[in-house]
N, C-alpha and C positions, 0 to 999 in steps of 0.2 A: 560480684564479690567472691565467686568461686570459679575454678577452671571449667571449661566446657570442651567436650570432645566432638569431633566431626562437624566443625563449624562450616556452613555453606552459605554463600552469598549469591543472590540472584538479582540481576538488573534487567528490567524490561525495556527493550529498545522501543521507543515510541514510533508510531506511524510518522512518516515524514523524515526518517533518518535511516541511513544504511550503515551497517557495522563494517569497520575497517580492521581493528585489532584490539587485543586486550593484553594486559600485563599479568604477571604472576600465574600463568597457566590458565587464564580464563578461557572458557570454551563457548563458542557461539552456537546457538541452536536456531537456525533460520525458521524452522516450522513453528516454533513457539515464540519467536522474536525475543529471545532471552540471551544473556551472557551469564554463565555460572562459574563461580570459583569455589574450589574446595580448599579450605584453610587448615583443616585438621584440628589439632588441639590448640586452644588459646588460653593462656593463663589469666587470672583475675587482673584487670587493669591494663592488659595488653591491647594495643591498637595496631591496625593494619590499614595502609592506604592502598586502594585499588583504583585502577583507571582503565577506561576503554576509549578508543578513538572512533568517532562516528563522523559521517558526512551528512550534512543537511541536504535532503532531496526535495524539500517543499518549504514554503514560507508558512508561518503561523505560530501560534502559542502551543507549546507541548509540555506535557507533564512527564517528568522523569521519576521513575520509581525503583527503589532498591529495597531488598529484604534480606535479613540474615536469620538463620535458624541453626539449631544444633540438636544433638541426640536427647538432651534433657528436656526438650520442649520449649526452651526459651526462644522467643521470636522478637525481632525488631524491624520496623519499617522506617 
């Protein structure tokens, strides 16, 4: 309901997948197995679509996790 500053989104690349690319300036950190986006300021009600391309390196069931947080302490998973 209010604007938020320094919005950051982190996607955890599951075991069994290899990172290929990310849009909107997403940066891959192989040692932490994450992709991180810095979105900056977001207005109340604003939405953003993010994507990254992965390659499956193993068969199985995998959990995909993404979290967003900002300077005011608001978090979402």
